[in-house]
N, C-alpha and C positions, 0 to 999 in steps of 0.2 A: 504494500500500500504506500509506503514511504517513497519507494522508487517511482511509482506512478505519479504521485504528487510532485516529486522533484522534476520529473520529465515535463509535466504540464507547466510547472512554474518556469522552467528554463525556456520552453517553447513560447510561452506568453511573453517572456522578457525579450526574446529574440524578435518576435513579431512587433512588439511595442517599439523597440529600438529602430527596426527597419521602417516602421510607420513614421516615426519622428524624423528620421533622415529624409524620407520622401517628401514630407510636408514642410520641412525647414526651408528657409530662404536659400535658393541655390547659388545666388550670385552676391558679391559684396555690394553693400549699399553705397559705398564710395568707390568710384572707378574713374580712371583716366586723368589727364591733366587738362584743366579748363583752358579754353581758347576763345578768341574773339572771332565772330562771324562778320566779315567785312560787308559793307553795304555799297552797292554800285551807285553811280551818279543818278540813275533813275529811281533810287529809293528801295530797290529790291536787294535781297541778300545775294552774295556771291555763293554759288553752290559748288563746292569742291567735288572732285571726282571721288575721292575716298574720304569718308568722314570718320573721325575718331569717336569712339563711344566714351562719353563722360557722364557721370552722375554724382549727385550729392544730395543731402537732405535739404528740405525747404521747398518753397513754391517755385514753379517753373518760370513765372513772370511776376513782376510787381503788380499790385492791384491798381485800379483807377485809370486804365487806358481810355483815351478819348477817341482813338481811331484804330482800326485793324485793317491793314493792307494785305490782300491776298495777291501774290504774284504767281503767274502761270508762265513757265519758261519752256519753250519747245526743246526737246532732246534731239539726239542724233537719229532717233527712230520716228520721224514724222509720219505716222500712219493716219493720214487724213482721208476720210471718206469723201467721195465726190458730192458736191452740193452742200457739204457741212463746213461752216466757217470755223476758223480757229477761235478758241475762246479769247476774251480780252486778256491782255497781259497783266493788267492791274484792275482791281476792284477794291473800293474803300467802304468799310462798314463803320458808320458813325453812331447810328442809333443802336444802343445796346452793346457798345464796345467794351464797357466795363463788365457786363455780364459774360461776354465771350472770354475775357481774360479770366474771370472766375471759373468758367468751364474748363479752360486750359489747366488751371490749378487743381482741378478735381481729377485730372487724368492720373492713372496709377503709375508708379515706377515699375520696373520690369519684374521685381519679385512679387509685388501685389498683383500685377496683371497675370503672372503665371499662376498664382494661388487662385485667382478668380476662374481662370481657364480650367484648372484642376478640379475645382468644386463643380463646375458645370458639366465637364466631359468625362472625368474619370469614373470608372465603375466602383466596385467595392474596394479596390486597391488603387491608391493614387499613382498616376503616371509619373515616370521619371522626367526630369527637366530636359528639354531639348538643348541644342546649341544655344549659346547666350543670346537671349532676346535683344533685338536692336543692333546686334553685331553681325549675325549671320543673315544675309539678305536672300530672299527668294530670287531665282533666276527668271525675272519677269522684266520685259522691256516696256517702258512707259513712253507715250508720245509727248507727255508734258511732265514737268516737275513742279510741285507746288511748294510755296514757302509763305511765311507770314512775317509782317513787321508790325509790332504794336507801338503806337505813338502816345506820348504822354506830354502834358503841359509843362512839367517841371523836371524832366529827366530825359536822357538820350533814348532814342528808339531801341526796342529789343527785337532783333531778328530771330526767327525760328526756321530751321530747316529739317527735313526728314532725313533720317540716318541711312535709309535704303533707296532714296529716289522715289519719284512718283508720289504716292502717299502711303508708303509702306514703312514698316519698322517704327522706330521711335521718333518723336519730335524733340529736337534739341535746341537749347539756347547757347550751346557751347560750354555751359556750366552744369546744366541738369538735363536729363532726358526722361520723357514720359511717353508711355505707350498709347498709340491711337488705334486700339483694337476693337473699340466699341462701335456699334451702329446707331445712328449714322456717323460716318467718319467726319472729322473736323472740317474738311473741305466741303462736304455735303451740308453740314450744319451751317457753315459760313454762308454758302450760296442760298440756302433757305432763308436765313436772316437778312441777307443782302436784298433779296427779292421783296421782302416784306417792308423794308424801310422806305 
């Protein structure tokens, strides 16, 4: 009887340890060296070919934005359907800019985004973490890359770019990165608000 109880206790301990390891944060909360995202003369961010993953605690952007600029930049893969015009290169959201900044600050970091995915999609046993979120990019070609610039009355603008191009991966300020894996994606949310203003 003692042997059975011991075996059950050891098995339960092993399962508990494995469960805790599977559900623990798989990536460090602090990552990379912060960098500045330059802004072109037209007011849009310069989108580098290779983006370094960075993250730190705190909000993605300062609160109180008065304007949000959506920049749409054509890529080397211009897949344009006949009769369909290119989207405007710049659109400015003024009504509700502060609310959009608050929405950006509610985006999860990659550990929280992974935990949310695990809760929704794993069965009785949590899935193992994939390659680092926001760093390993899907092999998808996009016809346009999107970026944002938040403007403030009392501070310099804050540019945001996607870590994987198009609107995939994380959205980074060069200091922090947050995951845009919810629906609607931020670009779609921006366009919806832009049409309503």
